[in-house]
C-alpha positions as CSV (number, residue, x, y, z in Angstrom):
1,M,0.0,0.0,0.0
2,A,1.4,3.4,-0.9
3,R,1.7,6.0,1.8
4,T,0.3,9.5,1.2
5,R,1.8,12.7,2.4
6,A,-1.3,13.6,4.5
7,T,-1.1,10.4,6.5
8,D,2.6,9.8,6.8
9,A,3.5,11.0,10.3
10,E,7.2,10.5,9.7
11,E,7.3,13.3,7.1
12,I,5.6,15.9,9.2
13,P,8.3,18.2,10.7
14,R,8.8,17.4,14.4
15,Y,11.2,20.2,15.3
16,F,11.0,24.0,15.2
17,V,14.6,25.3,14.8
18,W,16.1,28.7,14.8
19,V,19.3,28.8,12.6
20,R,21.9,31.5,12.1
21,G,20.9,33.3,8.9
22,L,22.6,36.1,7.0
23,E,20.5,38.8,8.6
24,G,19.9,37.2,12.0
25,P,18.0,34.1,13.3
26,E,15.8,32.4,10.8
27,P,13.0,29.9,11.7
28,Q,12.9,26.4,10.1
29,K,11.0,23.2,10.5
30,W,12.9,19.9,10.5
31,T,11.8,16.3,10.4
32,A,14.9,15.1,12.2
33,M,17.7,16.6,14.2
34,D,20.4,15.1,12.0
35,F,23.4,17.3,12.2
36,G,25.2,15.6,9.3
37,V,28.7,14.3,8.9
38,G,31.2,16.0,11.2
39,D,28.4,18.0,12.8
40,W,28.9,20.8,10.3
41,K,25.3,22.1,10.9
42,R,25.6,22.3,14.7
43,P,27.2,25.9,14.7
44,L,24.2,27.1,12.6
45,V,21.6,25.9,15.1
46,L,20.8,28.6,17.6
47,A,17.8,26.9,19.3
48,Y,15.4,24.0,18.7
49,L,12.2,22.6,20.2
50,E,10.5,19.3,19.6
51,L,7.0,20.2,18.7
52,P,3.9,18.6,20.4
53,E,1.8,16.7,17.9
54,D,-0.9,19.4,17.8
55,E,1.6,22.0,16.7
56,R,3.5,20.1,14.0
57,R,1.2,21.2,11.2
58,L,1.2,24.9,12.2
59,S,2.7,27.3,9.7
60,L,6.3,28.5,10.1
61,S,5.2,32.1,10.7
62,M,2.7,31.0,13.5
63,L,5.5,29.0,15.2
64,A,7.9,32.0,15.0
65,R,5.3,34.1,16.8
66,R,4.8,31.5,19.5
67,Y,8.5,30.8,20.0
68,P,10.5,34.1,19.4
69,P,14.1,33.9,18.2
70,P,16.9,33.6,20.8
71,R,18.9,36.7,21.5
72,V,22.2,36.3,19.6
73,D,25.1,38.7,19.2
74,F,26.1,38.7,15.5
75,S,29.1,41.1,15.8
């Protein structure tokens, strides 16, 4: 049986992540906290939160309002 995007819980982003962007913290949604080979992504992650099931389908802008960016010195 083929899985559909609407019913595949594994493909729904589980994490709300603030990453270091060019102009400050940027929000993202990730399905896994896989930092990659050699942990090259780790310095880019400023903060992350595993989302409760009822918040996983919320829009990125709505999550960014609920969970404001961390204070970061970019100097």
